[in-house]
C-alpha positions as CSV (number, residue, x, y, z in Angstrom):
1,M,-4.7,26.8,3.2
2,I,-1.9,24.6,1.9
3,K,-3.0,21.6,-0.1
4,E,-1.1,18.3,0.5
5,K,-1.6,15.0,-1.3
6,S,-0.4,11.6,-0.3
7,C,-0.9,8.2,-2.0
8,G,-0.6,4.7,-0.7
9,T,-1.9,1.1,-0.9
10,I,-4.2,-1.2,0.9
11,I,-2.4,-4.5,0.4
12,I,-4.6,-7.6,0.7
13,D,-3.2,-11.1,0.4
14,N,-4.9,-14.4,1.5
15,N,-7.5,-12.6,3.6
16,K,-4.8,-10.7,5.4
17,V,-4.2,-6.9,5.2
18,L,-0.9,-5.2,5.6
19,I,-0.9,-2.7,8.4
20,I,2.0,-0.4,9.3
21,R,2.6,1.1,12.7
22,Q,4.3,4.4,12.4
23,K,7.0,5.6,14.8
24,Q,4.3,7.9,16.4
25,G,2.3,4.8,17.2
26,F,-0.5,5.3,14.6
27,Y,-1.8,2.2,12.7
28,G,-2.7,2.6,9.1
29,F,-1.7,1.7,5.5
30,P,1.6,2.5,3.7
31,K,1.4,6.0,2.1
32,G,3.5,9.1,1.5
33,H,3.7,12.5,-0.3
34,M,3.5,12.8,-4.0
35,E,6.7,14.1,-5.7
36,Q,6.8,16.4,-8.6
37,N,5.5,14.9,-11.9
38,E,4.5,11.7,-10.2
39,T,1.1,10.1,-10.8
40,E,-1.0,8.9,-7.9
41,I,-0.2,5.3,-8.8
42,E,3.5,6.0,-9.1
43,T,3.5,7.6,-5.7
44,A,1.6,4.7,-4.2
45,I,4.0,2.1,-5.6
46,R,7.1,4.1,-4.6
47,E,5.9,4.8,-1.1
48,T,4.9,1.2,-0.5
49,K,8.3,0.0,-1.7
50,E,10.1,2.6,0.5
51,E,8.1,1.8,3.7
52,T,7.7,-2.0,3.3
53,N,10.1,-3.2,0.5
54,L,7.1,-4.8,-1.2
55,D,6.5,-4.5,-4.9
56,V,2.7,-4.4,-5.5
57,L,0.2,-4.8,-8.3
58,I,-2.2,-2.0,-8.1
59,D,-5.9,-2.2,-9.0
60,E,-6.4,1.2,-10.7
61,K,-10.2,0.8,-10.6
62,R,-10.2,0.4,-6.8
63,R,-9.3,4.0,-5.8
64,Y,-10.4,5.4,-2.4
65,S,-9.7,8.9,-1.0
66,L,-9.9,10.7,2.3
67,N,-9.8,14.5,3.0
68,Y,-9.0,16.1,6.3
69,V,-7.3,19.2,7.7
70,I,-4.0,19.0,9.6
71,D,-3.2,21.6,12.3
72,N,-6.0,23.9,11.0
73,K,-3.9,24.9,8.1
74,N,-3.2,22.0,5.7
75,D,-5.9,20.5,3.5
76,K,-4.8,16.9,3.1
77,E,-6.0,14.4,0.5
78,V,-4.9,10.8,0.8
79,V,-5.6,8.4,-2.0
80,Y,-5.4,4.6,-1.5
81,F,-5.4,1.9,-4.1
82,L,-6.2,-1.7,-3.5
83,A,-3.1,-3.8,-4.2
84,K,-1.6,-7.3,-4.1
85,P,2.0,-8.0,-3.1
86,I,4.3,-9.3,-5.9
87,N,7.0,-10.3,-3.4
88,K,6.9,-11.3,0.3
89,N,10.2,-9.9,1.4
90,I,9.1,-7.3,3.9
91,I,11.8,-4.9,5.2
92,K,10.5,-1.9,7.2
93,Q,11.8,1.6,6.7
94,E,13.6,2.1,10.0
95,S,13.2,5.9,10.0
96,E,9.4,5.9,9.8
97,I,8.0,2.5,10.6
98,K,7.9,0.8,14.0
99,E,6.2,-2.4,12.9
100,I,4.6,-4.1,9.9
101,L,1.7,-6.6,10.5
102,W,-0.5,-8.9,8.5
103,I,-4.0,-8.6,10.1
104,D,-7.0,-10.8,9.4
105,I,-9.4,-8.9,7.1
106,D,-12.2,-8.9,9.8
107,K,-9.9,-7.5,12.5
108,V,-8.6,-4.5,10.5
109,V,-11.2,-2.0,11.7
110,D,-10.3,-2.8,15.3
111,I,-6.6,-1.9,14.8
112,L,-6.7,1.2,12.6
113,T,-6.1,4.4,14.6
114,F,-8.2,7.0,13.0
115,D,-12.0,7.0,12.5
116,N,-11.9,8.4,9.0
117,L,-9.6,5.5,8.0
118,K,-11.9,3.0,9.7
119,E,-14.8,4.4,7.6
120,L,-12.8,4.1,4.4
121,W,-11.9,0.5,5.3
122,K,-15.6,-0.3,5.9
123,K,-16.4,1.2,2.4
124,V,-13.6,-1.0,0.9
125,L,-15.1,-4.1,2.6
126,K,-18.6,-3.2,1.4
127,E,-17.6,-2.7,-2.2
128,N,-15.3,-5.7,-2.7
129,K,-15.5,-9.4,-2.2
130,F,-12.5,-10.9,-0.5
């Protein structure tokens, strides 16, 4: 089995959460593959910038991860960090992102596509006060 790792951010600002809609139609959080010699945090910051144009402040203590298997052959780990936006100038990455939305914190679970991501979000809500 091939191991893959991606890192990304759950950006929260004024009781809104940044959700991206990928070209395939999936709703989730900004994330992407780690590059050689990158830390998880460096990957999360770079991928967020590439996909949304946002610079973010990462909370290193608020780290969440998911594991799942893709196509019965790739063991994928995705690590998310809670983050706050430093700037507000959103520009979507045309090649990958269809839409970027700010969703009310209590509506996020309804819009996320995948059940494992919904469960991760519920854990984030339970462990943090927004």
